[in-house]
Structures are given as structure tokens and as C-alpha cells.
C-alpha positions as CSV (number, residue, x, y, z in Angstrom):
1,M,0.0,0.0,0.0
2,F,2.7,2.5,0.9
3,N,5.3,1.2,-1.6
4,G,6.4,4.1,-3.8
5,K,4.0,6.5,-2.0
6,N,4.5,9.6,0.1
7,V,3.3,9.2,3.7
8,L,2.9,12.2,6.1
9,I,2.4,12.2,9.8
10,T,1.2,15.3,11.5
11,G,2.5,15.6,15.1
12,G,5.0,13.0,13.9
13,T,7.7,13.6,16.6
14,G,5.4,12.1,19.3
15,T,5.4,8.5,20.6
16,F,3.1,7.2,17.8
17,G,4.9,9.1,15.0
18,K,8.3,7.6,15.9
19,Q,7.0,4.1,16.1
20,F,4.9,4.5,12.9
21,V,8.0,5.7,11.0
22,K,9.9,2.6,12.1
23,Y,7.1,0.4,11.1
24,V,6.7,1.9,7.6
25,A,10.4,2.0,7.0
26,T,10.7,-1.7,8.0
27,N,7.7,-3.1,6.2
28,Y,7.3,-0.9,3.1
29,K,9.4,0.9,0.5
30,A,7.8,4.3,0.7
31,N,9.0,7.1,-1.6
32,K,9.0,9.6,1.3
33,I,8.0,9.5,5.0
34,I,7.3,13.1,6.0
35,I,7.2,14.4,9.6
36,F,5.0,17.5,10.0
37,S,5.3,19.2,13.4
38,R,6.0,22.5,15.0
39,D,8.9,21.7,17.4
40,E,12.2,22.1,15.6
41,F,14.2,20.7,18.4
42,K,12.2,17.5,18.5
43,Q,12.6,17.2,14.8
44,Y,16.4,17.6,15.2
45,E,16.5,14.9,17.8
46,M,14.4,12.6,15.7
47,A,16.5,13.2,12.6
48,R,19.6,12.1,14.6
49,A,17.9,9.0,16.0
50,F,16.5,8.0,12.5
51,K,19.6,8.9,10.4
52,D,19.5,5.4,8.9
53,I,16.2,6.1,7.1
54,P,17.2,8.0,4.0
55,N,13.7,8.8,2.7
56,L,12.7,10.6,6.0
57,R,11.8,14.2,5.6
58,F,10.9,17.0,8.1
59,F,8.5,19.8,7.7
60,I,8.2,22.6,10.3
61,G,4.6,23.7,10.6
62,D,1.4,23.9,12.7
63,V,-2.0,22.4,11.8
64,R,-3.4,25.8,12.7
65,D,-1.7,27.2,9.6
66,R,-3.8,26.2,6.5
67,E,-1.3,27.7,4.0
68,R,1.5,25.7,5.5
69,L,-0.6,22.5,5.2
70,N,-1.3,23.2,1.6
71,R,2.4,23.3,0.9
72,A,3.2,20.2,3.0
73,F,0.4,18.0,1.6
74,Y,1.4,18.6,-2.1
75,G,2.2,15.2,-3.6
76,V,1.3,13.3,-0.5
77,D,-0.7,10.0,-0.9
78,Y,-1.5,9.0,2.8
79,I,-1.8,11.1,6.0
80,V,-1.9,10.0,9.6
81,H,-3.3,13.0,11.6
82,A,-1.7,12.6,15.1
83,A,-1.2,16.3,16.0
84,A,-3.3,17.3,19.0
85,S,-3.4,19.2,22.2
86,K,-3.7,16.1,24.5
87,Q,-3.4,17.0,28.1
88,V,-6.8,17.0,29.9
89,V,-5.9,19.5,32.6
90,A,-4.0,21.8,30.3
91,A,-7.0,21.9,28.0
92,E,-9.3,22.9,30.9
93,Y,-7.1,25.9,31.7
94,N,-6.3,26.8,28.1
95,P,-9.6,26.0,26.3
96,F,-9.1,28.3,23.3
97,E,-5.7,26.8,22.5
98,A,-7.2,23.2,22.5
99,I,-10.0,24.3,20.2
100,K,-7.6,26.0,17.8
101,T,-5.4,22.8,17.5
102,N,-7.9,20.0,17.8
103,I,-11.0,21.4,16.0
104,L,-9.7,24.2,13.7
105,G,-6.6,22.2,13.0
106,A,-8.8,19.2,12.0
107,E,-10.7,21.5,9.6
108,N,-7.5,22.7,8.1
109,V,-6.2,19.2,7.6
110,I,-9.4,18.1,5.9
111,E,-9.6,21.0,3.5
112,A,-5.9,20.9,2.7
113,A,-6.0,17.1,2.1
114,I,-9.0,17.4,-0.3
115,D,-7.4,20.3,-2.2
116,A,-4.1,18.4,-2.5
117,G,-5.7,15.2,-3.7
118,V,-4.5,13.0,-0.8
119,K,-6.0,9.5,-1.2
120,K,-6.6,8.6,2.4
121,V,-6.4,10.3,5.8
122,V,-6.6,8.4,9.2
123,A,-7.1,10.6,12.2
124,L,-6.1,9.4,15.7
125,S,-8.8,9.9,18.4
126,T,-9.2,9.0,22.0
127,D,-11.7,7.2,24.4
128,K,-12.3,10.6,25.9
129,A,-14.1,11.6,22.7
130,A,-17.0,9.2,23.6
131,N,-19.6,10.9,25.9
132,P,-17.0,13.6,26.8
133,I,-17.0,15.5,30.1
134,N,-13.8,17.4,29.6
135,L,-12.8,20.0,27.0
136,Y,-10.2,17.7,25.5
137,G,-12.7,15.0,24.9
138,A,-15.2,17.5,23.5
139,T,-12.7,18.8,21.0
140,K,-11.7,15.3,19.9
141,L,-15.4,14.4,19.5
142,A,-15.8,17.5,17.3
143,S,-12.7,16.4,15.4
144,D,-14.1,12.9,14.8
145,K,-17.3,14.4,13.5
146,L,-15.4,16.6,11.1
147,F,-13.3,13.8,9.7
148,V,-16.4,11.6,9.1
149,A,-18.2,14.5,7.5
150,G,-15.1,15.3,5.5
151,N,-16.0,12.5,3.1
152,S,-19.2,14.4,2.1
153,Y,-17.2,17.6,2.0
154,A,-14.8,16.0,-0.5
155,G,-17.6,15.7,-3.0
156,G,-16.5,13.8,-6.1
157,R,-12.8,14.0,-5.2
158,I,-10.8,11.0,-4.2
159,T,-9.9,11.9,-0.6
160,R,-11.4,9.6,2.1
161,F,-11.3,10.1,5.8
162,S,-11.6,7.6,8.7
163,V,-10.8,7.7,12.5
164,V,-9.0,5.3,14.8
165,R,-10.1,5.6,18.5
166,Y,-8.2,3.9,21.2
167,G,-7.3,4.2,24.9
168,N,-4.2,5.2,26.9
169,V,-0.9,4.1,25.3
170,L,1.3,2.2,27.7
171,G,4.5,4.1,28.2
172,S,3.7,7.1,26.0
173,R,4.8,10.6,27.0
174,G,2.7,12.1,29.7
175,S,1.0,8.7,30.6
176,V,0.8,7.4,34.1
177,L,3.1,4.5,33.7
178,P,6.4,6.5,33.5
179,L,5.0,8.6,36.5
180,F,4.4,5.5,38.6
181,I,7.9,4.2,37.8
182,E,9.5,7.5,38.9
183,Q,7.3,7.6,42.0
184,K,8.3,4.0,42.9
185,A,11.7,5.1,44.1
186,T,10.0,7.3,46.7
187,G,8.0,4.4,48.2
188,K,4.7,6.2,47.5
189,I,2.3,6.1,44.4
190,T,-0.3,8.8,44.0
191,I,-3.6,8.0,42.2
192,T,-6.6,10.1,41.8
193,N,-9.1,7.4,42.6
194,R,-8.6,3.7,43.4
195,Q,-11.8,2.5,41.6
196,M,-11.1,4.5,38.5
197,T,-10.7,2.3,35.4
198,R,-8.9,2.9,32.1
199,F,-8.4,1.2,28.7
200,W,-4.8,0.4,27.8
201,I,-3.1,-0.3,24.4
202,T,0.4,-0.9,23.3
203,I,1.9,1.3,20.6
204,E,2.4,-1.7,18.4
205,K,-1.3,-2.6,18.5
206,A,-2.2,1.1,17.8
207,I,-0.1,1.0,14.7
208,E,-1.6,-2.3,13.6
209,L,-5.1,-0.8,13.8
210,V,-4.0,2.3,11.8
211,I,-2.6,0.1,9.1
212,K,-5.9,-2.0,9.1
213,A,-7.9,1.3,8.8
214,F,-5.8,2.4,5.7
215,E,-6.3,-1.1,4.1
216,E,-10.0,-1.5,4.7
217,M,-11.5,2.0,5.1
218,E,-14.1,3.3,2.6
219,G,-14.5,6.6,4.5
220,G,-16.4,7.6,7.6
221,E,-15.6,4.6,9.8
222,I,-14.3,4.9,13.4
223,F,-12.1,1.9,14.2
224,V,-12.1,0.9,17.9
225,P,-9.7,-1.9,19.1
226,K,-10.6,-4.6,21.5
227,I,-8.1,-3.9,24.3
228,P,-7.9,-4.6,28.1
229,S,-8.8,-2.3,30.9
230,I,-7.8,-2.3,34.6
231,S,-8.5,-0.3,37.8
232,M,-5.9,2.3,38.7
233,E,-5.4,0.6,42.1
234,D,-4.6,-2.7,40.5
235,F,-2.4,-1.0,38.0
236,A,-0.4,0.7,40.7
237,K,-0.1,-2.5,42.8
238,I,1.3,-4.4,39.8
239,I,3.9,-1.7,39.0
240,A,4.9,-1.0,42.6
241,P,3.6,-3.8,44.9
242,D,5.7,-2.6,47.9
243,C,4.7,1.1,47.7
244,Q,2.1,3.0,49.7
245,I,-0.9,4.2,47.6
246,E,-2.1,7.8,48.3
247,D,-5.4,9.0,47.0
248,I,-5.1,12.6,45.8
249,G,-8.6,13.2,44.3
250,I,-10.0,13.4,40.8
251,R,-8.6,16.2,38.7
252,P,-10.6,18.6,36.7
253,G,-12.2,16.9,33.6
254,E,-11.4,13.3,34.7
255,K,-13.9,10.5,34.3
256,M,-14.2,7.5,36.7
257,H,-14.6,5.2,33.7
258,E,-13.8,5.7,30.0
259,I,-16.2,4.8,27.1
260,M,-15.1,3.9,23.6
261,I,-18.5,3.0,22.1
262,P,-21.6,4.6,23.7
263,T,-24.9,2.9,23.5
264,D,-26.3,5.3,20.9
265,D,-23.3,4.5,18.6
266,A,-23.6,0.8,19.2
267,R,-26.7,0.7,17.0
268,H,-24.6,1.3,13.9
269,T,-21.4,-0.5,15.1
270,L,-20.1,-3.8,13.7
271,E,-17.9,-6.3,15.7
272,F,-14.9,-8.0,14.2
273,D,-12.4,-10.5,15.8
274,D,-10.0,-7.8,17.1
275,H,-11.9,-4.6,16.8
276,Y,-15.2,-2.8,16.4
277,R,-16.1,-0.5,13.6
278,I,-18.5,2.4,14.1
279,M,-20.1,2.9,10.7
280,P,-21.2,6.3,9.5
281,E,-24.9,6.9,10.2
282,F,-25.4,9.0,7.0
283,V,-23.5,8.2,3.9
284,N,-23.8,10.6,0.9
285,W,-20.5,9.8,-0.7
286,Q,-19.4,7.0,-3.0
287,R,-18.6,3.7,-1.2
288,N,-17.7,0.4,-2.7
289,S,-20.5,-2.3,-2.7
290,K,-18.3,-4.9,-1.0
291,V,-19.9,-6.7,1.9
292,V,-18.5,-5.9,5.4
293,N,-18.7,-9.1,7.4
294,G,-19.1,-7.6,10.8
295,K,-21.5,-8.7,13.5
296,K,-24.2,-6.4,14.8
297,L,-24.0,-5.6,18.5
298,P,-26.8,-6.4,21.0
299,E,-29.3,-3.8,22.1
300,G,-28.0,-1.6,24.8
301,F,-24.3,-2.5,24.2
302,C,-21.8,-0.1,25.7
303,Y,-18.0,-0.6,25.5
304,S,-16.7,0.9,28.8
305,S,-13.6,0.4,30.8
306,D,-15.6,-0.8,33.8
307,N,-17.7,-3.5,31.9
308,N,-14.9,-4.7,29.7
309,P,-14.5,-8.5,29.8
310,E,-10.8,-8.3,29.0
311,I,-8.7,-7.4,32.0
312,M,-5.0,-6.3,31.7
313,D,-2.7,-9.2,32.2
314,A,-0.4,-8.5,35.2
315,E,2.7,-10.3,33.8
316,F,2.4,-8.4,30.5
317,L,2.1,-5.1,32.4
318,R,5.2,-5.9,34.4
319,K,7.1,-6.7,31.2
320,I,6.1,-3.3,29.7
321,A,7.0,-1.5,32.9
322,V,10.5,-3.0,32.7
323,E,11.0,-1.8,29.2
324,V,9.7,1.7,30.0
325,E,12.0,1.9,33.1
326,K,15.0,0.9,30.9
327,K,14.1,3.7,28.4
328,L,13.8,6.2,31.2
329,K,17.2,5.3,32.6
330,E,18.8,5.6,29.1
331,M,17.2,9.1,28.6
332,A,18.5,10.2,32.0
333,K,22.1,9.5,31.0
């Protein structure tokens, strides 16, 4: 699919972007892999770390800047839209900044992709976009709606848009796993609520789902992986079994439990072996007539972190924690 093509990742210097570049460089012979982001120092660091990938290119720019996107998207075949303002608490205190990046930035990406004749765009979303209670989730819900509607907006042009929605990435920047590992040395772990539950996914599985979306999308689908969840108390006990746990209270905008498929969306969601697919409710763009062999969900279905039948495996989590701790020590040198 990517052989001989130009692939661009917005926000490409983040955790996902780096691993996605490795995956594409290893498994395909892309013409160019383009990183589009606004932090020149992170691009400099990434260029040094990935110096063995000759077809890697870097483009300084911000998704808020439509003209810059027009220039960056010229000749691009496939786009992963990973750029976002992602910190829940930061979004609560800087709401206009989150809106500019997550909503207006999404609009810019959609319009620039259509004008440039990009074939397919996959936007990364979050469990916080389903039944949102915080501003970050609300902006990502709006972004998801824009990308689904972008297929209609494209009219007769070739560009198609889909969304991949998943939970917290184990070991990603700003996630709780590196924090717990750092706190373990003090003998005390802080959590906001013991009964709080979260979905968890590895970066490898997130990339696999994005690749699947590119391969199977016809436009407008929201791909949701089947992934484990766990309570924050159990999570902390697995990472640091000998540490004291201190409750510090729920932060602004936090949910007790996350949802990836609300009941109202379940009516038009199909189940597959390893993922769910929320199908677009209204389709007024050209789709292929191929049969999608998914299974309809039962009435009242809701995919939530507190009713998820798949629980995080403790041994697997310990293994991931060891890998993350090793990386943190290497970064500290």
C-alpha cells in the first residue's frame, strides 16, 4: 500500500509518530516519509535518531496554519493525523488553545488534504471523545465528526477520511506508567481514585489498527480496538507492589470510567475479531459495494472500561514496565 508512495504524519515527533515511522520503513518501500510538526528541536532529535532512514523528511509547521498544510500536503498520498493538544488538565485551563489545534486544526487538515488530492487520511482519536465530560474529549469528538463529514465535503474528489479511536498508550509521554515508575523510588504512588478504570493499548497494537484502517476503510468509519482495561489501584499494585498508595482526588475533567462505544453509537457498530467499527450513520459519498462481514451488537451495548470483559494481564504489564523503566534510565544518562 505504501510502496512508492508519500506518507505524512502530523505531530510525527510524538510516541506514535516515531514508532509508525519505524514500522513503515521496515515493512514498506515508501518514496518519502514526512514528519510535519511545530517543534524544531524534537525534529532535530528525531533526525539524529533516525539517520539510517534515507527517505525521511521533516517539515516545520502547525496544523493551525492552513497555508503551510497546503504546501506540506502537495504530492502526499496518505496522511496520519496525530497532531493534537492532548493534556486533559491543560485543555481545561487553556480551552481556546485546545480548540484551535484540535478542532480548527482538524478542519485545516481536511480541507488541505482534499485540495491536494490526498488518497486517504486516518485521524487518531481517544476514548475521551465518547460521551465527553472534559474539553479535550469534546474537542476530539468534534474532530471525529469533522473527519467523518469530510467524506461528504470531498464531493467527487478521491480523498477519504476515517478515524482510529483507542485508549491510553502504555509508556507514552505524559502517561501514568512513567510517572508511577518514577514515584516507585520514593515508596509512594499517587492516584486520583482507586476504583477508576482505564483502557490500555500498546503502541504496536495502535499502529496495527491504523494500518488496518488504511487497508479497509471506505470513508467515515471509526475503528475501535478490543483492548484490556484495569482499575488504577490494581495498575499501581502491579507496577509497585511494595509502595504505599495515596489518593489525591479526581482532577478537573477526569472520568471515573472511560467509554469507547456509547450505547447510541452501538446501533450502527459492527464487531470483528480484534476490533469494532462504528459505521457512518449518514452516507452521501461514493462507497464500494463490497460486503462488510461484521457482526451487529446487541441492544444496549456499551464498550466501557468498567464493563470490559478483557482485564489487563499482570505479567504483561510488568514486562512493559521493565521496558519503560529501561528507556527512562537511558534518557536520563
